[in-house]
N, C-alpha and C positions, 0 to 999 in steps of 0.2 A: 581747511576751510570747507564748510558745509554749504552747498548751493541749494537755495530754496525758492519755491514759487510762492505766490501770494496765497495759494490754496492750502499749503501745507509745508512741512519742514524738510521734506525730501523730494527732489524732482530729478531723477536721472535723465529725463527728457531734456530738462533745461541744461544739465551739464553737457549733454551731447550738443545742444545748440551753441553753448559757450565755446566748446572745443572746435565747433565748425568755424568760429572766427579765426582760428589758427593758434598755433603754439605760442605766438608772441603775446597774445592776450592772456593766456593762462600763466605765462611767466610773469607778466606785470601784476596780475592778481596776487601771485605769490609774493611779489616784492613789497606791495603795500598792505597785504592782508595779515598784519601781525596778530599774534594770539591775543585773546582777551585776558583780563586780569585773573580769570578763573583757570587759565592754562588750557582752555578749550579753544578749538578753532571757532572763529566767529561765523555766524550764520549770514548767508547772503540771500536777500529777497529781491526778486525781480520786480521793479516798480510797475511795469506795464505787462499784461499777459501776452500781448502781441506787439507789433510795431508801435512805437510811441506816436502820439497824435501829430499829424502834419509831416512826419518824416517819410522818406522814400527808401531808406535802407541802403543807400548807395555810397556810404563812406568806406574808406579803406579800414584795415584792421586798427584797433587801438594800439598805440605805441607810447613808450616813454620818449618824448621828443627832446629831452635834455641833451644839449651839446657840450662837448668838452670845454668850450669857451664860455659857457654860462657860469655866472657867478655863484659862489658858495654862500651859505647862510650859517654863521657861527662855525665855519670850517667844514660844513657838510654840504653835499650835493642835494638837489631837490628833484623829486620825481615830478615831471611835467607831463601829465597824461593827456593825450590828444585823440581825436576822432571817436568820441563817445556817442554811440547811437543806441546802446542798451542800458538805460539807467538802472542802477541797483542801490539797495540799502544794505550795508554791512553792519551787523549788530554786534557791538562789543559790550559785554556785561561785566560788572564788577563781581567780586566774590560775594556769595550770599550773605556772609556775616557783615560785609561792608556796604551792602546795597541800601540806598535811601528810598528807592521806588521812583526817583525822578529820572527823566530821560531828556536827552538833547539831540536834535537833528543837526548834524555838523555839515556845513557847506563850505568846501575849500574855495579859494579864489583862483584867479588866473585870467582876468579880463574878459570872461566869457569866451575865451579861445582855447585855454588848456585848464587843467585842474592840478593844483599843487597838492598831490595826494598824500604825501607824507608830512611835509612842513605844516600844512593847514588841514590835515585830515587825520591820519592814523596817530600822529603824535598828540593831537588834541584829544582823541578818543582815549588814549592811555592816561592823560591827565584827568579827564572826566571820570574814568573808572577809579582812579586813585582817591577821589572824593565821594565815591559811592554812587555815581551817576551812570546809567546805561547810555551809551553813545551809539547813535545811528548815523553812519557816514554815508552821505548821499553822493553818489557818482551821477551827476546830472549831465545833460547833453551839451557838449562843446564840439567844434567851434560854433560861432554864431551862424544861425541858419539864414541863407540868402533870402531876402525879401520879407524877413520877419524882424521885429525889434529884438535886440540882443538878449533881453531877459525873458522873452515870451515862452520859448520851449523849456528853459530851466524852471520857470515859475509853474508850468504844468507839472513838471517832475516833482517839485517841492510840495505842491498842494496834494498830489497823489501820495507822496511819501508821508506827509503828516497824517493824512487819513488812514494810511496803512498802519502806522504806529498806533494810533488810537484803536483801530479795529482789532489789533492783535495784542493790546495791552495786557490782558489776562494771561495770555500765553508767555509774554515776555516778562511778566512780573513787575509792571510799571503802573504808576498812578495816572489815570486819564486826565487828571487836573493839574499834573506837574510835568507836562511835556513842552519843552522849550526848543529854541533854535539858536544856533551860533554860526556866524559867517564872517569870513575875512574878505576884505577888498570887494571884488565882484560878488563873492559869496555873501558878503555883508549886505550888498545891495539886494541880493536875492532874498536874504532873511528879512530885510526891511520891507520888501514888497509882500512877502508871505505874511508878515505881521500887520499889514495895512490893507491888503486886498482880499481878505478871506471871505467877504460877503458875496462874491461873485465867482463861481467856478470858471476855470479857464479851459475846460474840456468837458466832453459829454460823459454822463454817468456810465460807469462800467459795471459796478456791483454795489453791494450794500455798504461797503466802506465809504463810498462817495455820497452816502446820505448824511455823513458827518460834516462838521464845519472845520475846515483846515486852519483854524486859528491857533497859533502857538499860545501857551499860557505865559510865556516870557520870551524875551529876545535879547541876544547879546551880539552887538555889532562891533567887530574888531577891525580897526582902520578901514571902515566901509568906503565904497566908491560910488560915484554917480548919484548922490543923494541931494545935491544942490544944483541950482540953475547954472548952466555954463556961462551965461552972460551976466547975471546978477547973483553973485555968490552969497548974498544975504537972504536969498529965498530958497525954498525947497524946490527940487526938480519937479516938473509937471507930472512925471511918472510916479513920484513919491509924495503922496499927500496923506497926512496922518488923521484918521477919523478918531472921534473921542472914545471909541470902544477898543482902541488898540491895546495890546498887552504892555505890561511894564517892560522897560528896556534898560540895558546896560550898554554904555557907549565908551569907547576908549580909542585914543589916537595919540601920535606924537606931533608936537608943534612943527617939527621939521619934515613932516611927511609931505612929499611933493604933490600929493593929491589935494592937500589943503585941509587943515583941521576944521574948517567950516563944515565938513561932512559929518562932524559930530556936534559941533556947537549950534548950528542952525536947527537940526532936529531936536536937540535938547531944549532949546528955547520954545519950540512949538509944543513939546511934551509938557513943559512947565506951564504954558498958557492953558493947555487942556486939562491940567491937574492929573496927568498920567504919571505914576511913579517912575522914576528913572535914576540911574547912577551914572555919573560922568567923571571920567578920569583922563585928564590931558597931561601928557608927560613932556618935558622940555626937549627930549631928543630920543631918537630911535628909528627914524626913517619909516620905511614901508616894507612889508613883506617879510617879517621876522618870525611869524608864528608865535610860539612861546619858547623858542630856543634862547639859550643864555648868551646874548650878544654883548653883554657888558653895559648895555644902555639902560636908562631908567625905564623905558617902555617894557622891558622884559619882566617887570613886576606885575603886569596886568592880571595874570592869573590869580595872584593873591587877592587883588581887589575884587575880581569877579567871584571868587569863592566866598569872600566875606559878604558880598551883595546877595548871592544866592542863599546863604545861610540866614542873613537878616530878613530876607523876604519869605523864609519858611520853606523854600524849595528843597532843602537838604534835611528836612526833619525825618526822623525815623519813627514809625508807628509803634 
């Protein structure tokens, strides 16, 4: 794994700062930092050059908080990363001959308390690489910061990450007009907010990257959370309002998801009203939190539907 700062591809200083968090963090980075499709180590970009906005740097070391009693998904354990205070982007690139030039910012879920880094992170990056898409895995801040809305710090991280991807598109070999986002559960909430709140920066300008607009070109919401009003499930949440210049969206969920499939149905109705292109796939069963592991449930087919949607929309075209 190559550790990078925003200013360049090599930063031994940042490696020393990462090591200062302790060997536990380095071990975890190794656990979920799988190699890219090219067989090369993925590059890691630090989202913020200094301490993230509003943070005090007082969290304990990052850890995989998974306990032996935690459930398995498709017979496999899940890495539940906790105590994130140094957000990063890990870049997984497809082989040159397979690359389409498209890129996707990947946001794992975890209730804004932990990050499901393999189930909804590295495994998704591997799938995206297989269809020729550069994947940028966002390790955003968790747990929820006291005194702040749950999404506030993560949205700062996501906006800065999107600007970073666009500012380094030439170096990464990606098309600035085909950079999307994909999120699961709370990460789906985060991608939804990123795709609808791009007109107003959530942090003070740091450098030229922040002169860009952090609007994704497309958005994929996989069993998203917190998008509907908790009291009236026929309405969008107050925090999630869709402007008419929002990007096209792909939405999928299972009918038996305990969060309620209204989290995709109600946004889809609003997208339809605004005439914003969208794809909606509702499966009869599958529950919640399956990533794209083969659970044997109908919902495991969502990646096929998402690939077809991206291809139909022209995001997977090759120049």
